[in-house]
Backbone atoms as SQL, in Angstrom:
CREATE TABLE atoms (id INTEGER PRIMARY KEY, chain TEXT, resi INTEGER, resn TEXT, atom TEXT, x REAL, y REAL, z REAL);
INSERT INTO atoms VALUES
  (1, 'A', 1, 'MET', 'N', -22.990, -18.111, 51.876),
  (2, 'A', 1, 'MET', 'CA', -22.882, -17.042, 50.886),
  (3, 'A', 1, 'MET', 'C', -21.522, -16.392, 50.901),
  (4, 'A', 2, 'THR', 'N', -20.695, -16.487, 49.693),
  (5, 'A', 2, 'THR', 'CA', -19.582, -15.899, 49.907),
  (6, 'A', 2, 'THR', 'C', -19.573, -14.531, 49.585),
  (7, 'A', 3, 'ASP', 'N', -18.881, -13.366, 50.663),
  (8, 'A', 3, 'ASP', 'CA', -18.748, -11.967, 50.147),
  (9, 'A', 3, 'ASP', 'C', -17.752, -11.656, 49.054),
  (10, 'A', 4, 'ASN', 'N', -18.087, -10.978, 48.019),
  (11, 'A', 4, 'ASN', 'CA', -17.190, -10.723, 46.828),
  (12, 'A', 4, 'ASN', 'C', -16.725, -9.627, 46.913),
  (13, 'A', 5, 'THR', 'N', -17.028, -8.838, 47.635),
  (14, 'A', 5, 'THR', 'CA', -16.996, -7.404, 47.917),
  (15, 'A', 5, 'THR', 'C', -15.321, -7.174, 48.108),
  (16, 'A', 6, 'THR', 'N', -14.901, -6.055, 47.536),
  (17, 'A', 6, 'THR', 'CA', -13.456, -6.196, 47.801),
  (18, 'A', 6, 'THR', 'C', -12.724, -4.344, 47.931),
  (19, 'A', 7, 'ASP', 'N', -11.856, -4.079, 48.310),
  (20, 'A', 7, 'ASP', 'CA', -11.383, -3.082, 48.625),
  (21, 'A', 7, 'ASP', 'C', -10.498, -2.385, 47.172),
  (22, 'A', 8, 'ASN', 'N', -11.902, -1.825, 46.468),
  (23, 'A', 8, 'ASN', 'CA', -10.545, -1.601, 45.177),
  (24, 'A', 8, 'ASN', 'C', -10.092, 0.025, 45.298),
  (25, 'A', 9, 'THR', 'N', -8.848, 0.045, 45.776),
  (26, 'A', 9, 'THR', 'CA', -8.184, 1.516, 45.952),
  (27, 'A', 9, 'THR', 'C', -7.469, 1.912, 44.850),
  (28, 'A', 10, 'SER', 'N', -7.247, 0.872, 43.845),
  (29, 'A', 10, 'SER', 'CA', -6.623, 1.153, 42.148),
  (30, 'A', 10, 'SER', 'C', -7.348, 2.116, 41.570),
  (31, 'A', 11, 'GLY', 'N', -8.675, 2.328, 41.786),
  (32, 'A', 11, 'GLY', 'CA', -9.614, 3.167, 40.668),
  (33, 'A', 11, 'GLY', 'C', -9.847, 2.891, 39.317),
  (34, 'A', 12, 'GLN', 'N', -9.606, 1.033, 39.355),
  (35, 'A', 12, 'GLN', 'CA', -9.777, 0.547, 38.136),
  (36, 'A', 12, 'GLN', 'C', -11.009, 0.269, 38.043),
  (37, 'A', 13, 'PRO', 'N', -11.621, -0.036, 36.970),
  (38, 'A', 13, 'PRO', 'CA', -12.938, -0.409, 36.725),
  (39, 'A', 13, 'PRO', 'C', -13.293, -2.057, 37.123),
  (40, 'A', 14, 'VAL', 'N', -14.018, -2.079, 38.066),
  (41, 'A', 14, 'VAL', 'CA', -14.077, -3.690, 38.564),
  (42, 'A', 14, 'VAL', 'C', -15.147, -4.576, 37.446),
  (43, 'A', 15, 'TYR', 'N', -16.199, -3.412, 36.489),
  (44, 'A', 15, 'TYR', 'CA', -17.066, -4.333, 35.878),
  (45, 'A', 15, 'TYR', 'C', -16.789, -3.724, 34.486),
  (46, 'A', 16, 'PRO', 'N', -17.225, -4.917, 33.931),
  (47, 'A', 16, 'PRO', 'CA', -17.885, -6.059, 33.675),
  (48, 'A', 16, 'PRO', 'C', -17.030, -7.459, 34.442),
  (49, 'A', 17, 'LEU', 'N', -17.666, -8.275, 34.949),
  (50, 'A', 17, 'LEU', 'CA', -16.943, -9.046, 35.652),
  (51, 'A', 17, 'LEU', 'C', -16.972, -10.620, 34.674),
  (52, 'A', 18, 'PRO', 'N', -16.108, -11.453, 34.508),
  (53, 'A', 18, 'PRO', 'CA', -15.992, -12.355, 33.631),
  (54, 'A', 18, 'PRO', 'C', -17.019, -12.958, 33.896),
  (55, 'A', 19, 'PRO', 'N', -18.140, -13.610, 32.653),
  (56, 'A', 19, 'PRO', 'CA', -19.127, -14.693, 32.803),
  (57, 'A', 19, 'PRO', 'C', -18.919, -15.632, 33.810),
  (58, 'A', 20, 'PRO', 'N', -20.119, -15.652, 34.437),
  (59, 'A', 20, 'PRO', 'CA', -20.156, -17.042, 35.362),
  (60, 'A', 20, 'PRO', 'C', -20.165, -18.531, 34.772),
  (61, 'A', 21, 'ALA', 'N', -19.405, -19.205, 35.286),
  (62, 'A', 21, 'ALA', 'CA', -19.608, -20.498, 34.836),
  (63, 'A', 21, 'ALA', 'C', -21.352, -21.138, 34.392),
  (64, 'A', 22, 'GLY', 'N', -21.474, -21.073, 35.182),
  (65, 'A', 22, 'GLY', 'CA', -23.342, -21.277, 35.279),
  (66, 'A', 22, 'GLY', 'C', -23.884, -20.170, 35.399),
  (67, 'A', 23, 'THR', 'N', -25.164, -20.379, 36.207),
  (68, 'A', 23, 'THR', 'CA', -25.903, -19.136, 37.068),
  (69, 'A', 23, 'THR', 'C', -25.478, -18.429, 38.077),
  (70, 'A', 24, 'ASP', 'N', -25.583, -17.001, 38.269),
  (71, 'A', 24, 'ASP', 'CA', -25.073, -16.138, 39.220),
  (72, 'A', 24, 'ASP', 'C', -26.312, -16.300, 40.387),
  (73, 'A', 25, 'PRO', 'N', -26.032, -17.067, 41.618),
  (74, 'A', 25, 'PRO', 'CA', -27.240, -16.648, 42.284),
  (75, 'A', 25, 'PRO', 'C', -27.270, -15.437, 42.865),
  (76, 'A', 26, 'ARG', 'N', -26.724, -14.610, 42.756),
  (77, 'A', 26, 'ARG', 'CA', -26.808, -12.961, 42.847),
  (78, 'A', 26, 'ARG', 'C', -27.860, -12.260, 42.168),
  (79, 'A', 27, 'PHE', 'N', -27.684, -12.586, 40.970),
  (80, 'A', 27, 'PHE', 'CA', -28.515, -12.088, 40.060),
  (81, 'A', 27, 'PHE', 'C', -29.883, -12.579, 39.557),
  (82, 'A', 28, 'THR', 'N', -30.717, -12.009, 40.479),
  (83, 'A', 28, 'THR', 'CA', -31.981, -12.274, 41.033),
  (84, 'A', 28, 'THR', 'C', -33.184, -11.482, 40.552),
  (85, 'A', 29, 'TYR', 'N', -34.374, -11.755, 40.689),
  (86, 'A', 29, 'TYR', 'CA', -35.715, -10.895, 40.485),
  (87, 'A', 29, 'TYR', 'C', -35.613, -9.616, 41.787),
  (88, 'A', 30, 'GLY', 'N', -34.957, -10.390, 42.931),
  (89, 'A', 30, 'GLY', 'CA', -34.775, -9.560, 44.172),
  (90, 'A', 30, 'GLY', 'C', -33.797, -8.359, 43.492),
  (91, 'A', 31, 'LEU', 'N', -32.959, -8.779, 43.215),
  (92, 'A', 31, 'LEU', 'CA', -31.784, -7.828, 42.880),
  (93, 'A', 31, 'LEU', 'C', -32.318, -6.925, 41.769),
  (94, 'A', 32, 'LEU', 'N', -33.354, -6.947, 40.406),
  (95, 'A', 32, 'LEU', 'CA', -33.998, -6.078, 39.943),
  (96, 'A', 32, 'LEU', 'C', -34.798, -5.335, 40.698),
  (97, 'A', 33, 'PHE', 'N', -35.736, -5.968, 41.979),
  (98, 'A', 33, 'PHE', 'CA', -36.677, -5.319, 42.343),
  (99, 'A', 33, 'PHE', 'C', -35.935, -4.004, 43.315),
  (100, 'A', 34, 'ASP', 'N', -34.757, -4.340, 43.737),
  (101, 'A', 34, 'ASP', 'CA', -34.410, -3.235, 44.438),
  (102, 'A', 34, 'ASP', 'C', -33.758, -2.121, 43.874),
  (103, 'A', 35, 'ILE', 'N', -33.105, -2.674, 42.548),
  (104, 'A', 35, 'ILE', 'CA', -32.694, -1.492, 41.584),
  (105, 'A', 35, 'ILE', 'C', -33.806, -0.479, 41.495),
  (106, 'A', 36, 'THR', 'N', -34.787, -1.561, 40.881),
  (107, 'A', 36, 'THR', 'CA', -36.175, -0.576, 40.804),
  (108, 'A', 36, 'THR', 'C', -36.443, 0.198, 41.903),
  (109, 'A', 37, 'ASP', 'N', -36.543, 0.073, 43.038),
  (110, 'A', 37, 'ASP', 'CA', -36.738, 0.629, 44.144),
  (111, 'A', 37, 'ASP', 'C', -36.108, 2.024, 44.205),
  (112, 'A', 38, 'ALA', 'N', -34.771, 1.879, 43.950),
  (113, 'A', 38, 'ALA', 'CA', -33.747, 2.745, 44.157),
  (114, 'A', 38, 'ALA', 'C', -34.195, 3.755, 42.949),
  (115, 'A', 39, 'LEU', 'N', -34.166, 3.396, 41.878),
  (116, 'A', 39, 'LEU', 'CA', -34.711, 4.482, 40.868),
  (117, 'A', 39, 'LEU', 'C', -36.006, 4.982, 40.928),
  (118, 'A', 40, 'ILE', 'N', -37.256, 4.520, 41.485),
  (119, 'A', 40, 'ILE', 'CA', -38.390, 5.084, 41.968),
  (120, 'A', 40, 'ILE', 'C', -37.951, 6.242, 42.884),
  (121, 'A', 41, 'ARG', 'N', -37.326, 5.580, 43.917),
  (122, 'A', 41, 'ARG', 'CA', -36.981, 6.797, 45.033),
  (123, 'A', 41, 'ARG', 'C', -36.388, 8.008, 44.713),
  (124, 'A', 42, 'ASN', 'N', -35.543, 7.800, 43.362),
  (125, 'A', 42, 'ASN', 'CA', -34.916, 9.115, 42.765),
  (126, 'A', 42, 'ASN', 'C', -35.734, 9.789, 41.637),
  (127, 'A', 43, 'GLY', 'N', -36.743, 9.331, 41.879),
  (128, 'A', 43, 'GLY', 'CA', -37.819, 9.976, 40.596),
  (129, 'A', 43, 'GLY', 'C', -38.196, 9.584, 39.824),
  (130, 'A', 44, 'PHE', 'N', -37.419, 8.215, 39.115),
  (131, 'A', 44, 'PHE', 'CA', -37.610, 7.534, 38.145),
  (132, 'A', 44, 'PHE', 'C', -39.042, 6.948, 37.806),
  (133, 'A', 45, 'PRO', 'N', -39.852, 6.671, 36.704),
  (134, 'A', 45, 'PRO', 'CA', -41.192, 5.570, 37.024),
  (135, 'A', 45, 'PRO', 'C', -40.978, 4.685, 36.961),
  (136, 'A', 46, 'ARG', 'N', -41.655, 3.477, 37.538),
  (137, 'A', 46, 'ARG', 'CA', -41.743, 2.578, 37.864),
  (138, 'A', 46, 'ARG', 'C', -41.938, 1.690, 36.398),
  (139, 'A', 47, 'PRO', 'N', -40.986, 0.790, 36.284),
  (140, 'A', 47, 'PRO', 'CA', -40.961, -0.020, 34.927),
  (141, 'A', 47, 'PRO', 'C', -42.435, -0.678, 34.338),
  (142, 'A', 48, 'ALA', 'N', -42.784, -0.588, 33.562),
  (143, 'A', 48, 'ALA', 'CA', -43.995, -1.376, 32.916),
  (144, 'A', 48, 'ALA', 'C', -43.508, -2.106, 31.602),
  (145, 'A', 49, 'GLY', 'N', -44.474, -3.057, 31.386),
  (146, 'A', 49, 'GLY', 'CA', -44.297, -4.035, 30.192),
  (147, 'A', 49, 'GLY', 'C', -42.962, -4.455, 30.004),
  (148, 'A', 50, 'THR', 'N', -42.304, -4.325, 28.700),
  (149, 'A', 50, 'THR', 'CA', -40.915, -4.948, 28.629),
  (150, 'A', 50, 'THR', 'C', -40.148, -4.395, 29.187),
  (151, 'A', 51, 'ASP', 'N', -40.233, -2.807, 30.011),
  (152, 'A', 51, 'ASP', 'CA', -39.075, -2.333, 30.410),
  (153, 'A', 51, 'ASP', 'C', -38.552, -3.429, 31.758),
  (154, 'A', 52, 'TRP', 'N', -39.148, -4.404, 32.014),
  (155, 'A', 52, 'TRP', 'CA', -38.556, -5.231, 32.939),
  (156, 'A', 52, 'TRP', 'C', -37.577, -6.207, 32.623),
  (157, 'A', 53, 'ALA', 'N', -37.581, -6.611, 31.049),
  (158, 'A', 53, 'ALA', 'CA', -36.386, -7.320, 30.705),
  (159, 'A', 53, 'ALA', 'C', -35.492, -6.610, 30.131),
  (160, 'A', 54, 'ASP', 'N', -35.972, -5.379, 29.629),
  (161, 'A', 54, 'ASP', 'CA', -34.745, -4.564, 29.307),
  (162, 'A', 54, 'ASP', 'C', -33.809, -3.985, 30.272),
  (163, 'A', 55, 'LEU', 'N', -34.712, -3.774, 31.486),
  (164, 'A', 55, 'LEU', 'CA', -33.601, -3.447, 32.830),
  (165, 'A', 55, 'LEU', 'C', -32.837, -4.548, 33.104),
  (166, 'A', 56, 'MET', 'N', -33.388, -5.888, 33.139),
  (167, 'A', 56, 'MET', 'CA', -32.453, -7.227, 33.527),
  (168, 'A', 56, 'MET', 'C', -31.550, -7.154, 32.419),
  (169, 'A', 57, 'LEU', 'N', -32.019, -6.998, 31.202),
  (170, 'A', 57, 'LEU', 'CA', -30.625, -6.943, 30.437),
  (171, 'A', 57, 'LEU', 'C', -29.448, -6.212, 30.608),
  (172, 'A', 58, 'ALA', 'N', -30.081, -5.163, 31.022),
  (173, 'A', 58, 'ALA', 'CA', -29.077, -3.636, 30.904),
  (174, 'A', 58, 'ALA', 'C', -28.321, -4.041, 32.094),
  (175, 'A', 59, 'LEU', 'N', -28.765, -4.176, 33.110),
  (176, 'A', 59, 'LEU', 'CA', -27.831, -4.988, 34.327),
  (177, 'A', 59, 'LEU', 'C', -26.849, -6.182, 34.231),
  (178, 'A', 60, 'HIS', 'N', -27.573, -7.260, 33.041),
  (179, 'A', 60, 'HIS', 'CA', -26.476, -8.425, 32.579),
  (180, 'A', 60, 'HIS', 'C', -25.234, -8.034, 32.040),
  (181, 'A', 61, 'ARG', 'N', -25.492, -6.810, 31.000),
  (182, 'A', 61, 'ARG', 'CA', -24.652, -5.848, 30.104),
  (183, 'A', 61, 'ARG', 'C', -23.441, -5.395, 30.982),
  (184, 'A', 62, 'PHE', 'N', -24.009, -4.932, 31.805),
  (185, 'A', 62, 'PHE', 'CA', -23.407, -3.905, 32.680),
  (186, 'A', 62, 'PHE', 'C', -22.435, -5.139, 33.726),
  (187, 'A', 63, 'GLY', 'N', -23.066, -6.102, 34.293),
  (188, 'A', 63, 'GLY', 'CA', -22.428, -6.732, 35.357),
  (189, 'A', 63, 'GLY', 'C', -21.073, -8.123, 34.734),
  (190, 'A', 64, 'TYR', 'N', -21.659, -8.340, 33.724),
  (191, 'A', 64, 'TYR', 'CA', -21.063, -9.479, 33.212),
  (192, 'A', 64, 'TYR', 'C', -20.115, -9.279, 31.576),
  (193, 'A', 65, 'LYS', 'N', -18.927, -9.375, 31.398),
  (194, 'A', 65, 'LYS', 'CA', -18.471, -9.758, 30.046),
  (195, 'A', 65, 'LYS', 'C', -18.904, -10.326, 28.763),
  (196, 'A', 66, 'GLU', 'N', -19.218, -9.757, 27.904),
  (197, 'A', 66, 'GLU', 'CA', -20.011, -10.565, 27.092),
  (198, 'A', 66, 'GLU', 'C', -19.345, -11.709, 26.180),
  (199, 'A', 67, 'THR', 'N', -19.901, -12.953, 26.109),
  (200, 'A', 67, 'THR', 'CA', -19.558, -14.125, 25.532),
  (201, 'A', 67, 'THR', 'C', -19.554, -14.163, 24.086),
  (202, 'A', 68, 'THR', 'N', -18.254, -15.099, 23.132),
  (203, 'A', 68, 'THR', 'CA', -18.512, -14.783, 22.146),
  (204, 'A', 68, 'THR', 'C', -18.891, -16.294, 21.816),
  (205, 'A', 69, 'PRO', 'N', -19.765, -16.579, 20.578),
  (206, 'A', 69, 'PRO', 'CA', -20.251, -17.880, 20.344),
  (207, 'A', 69, 'PRO', 'C', -19.478, -18.582, 19.634);
């Protein structure tokens, strides 16, 4: 697996990234669960129902530039 971390010393935003050509193997349910665990540790309630889909969509919108049809 490629390490895509960089030392961003310019202070410029890194996100959103260009959309991946296909699926991004880093964007997984494991990532979603890790972020959920961090939210819970910081006092947020556990997602329920459609919260999971909403959180996945929010992560995708944060991580990748929108593509225009």
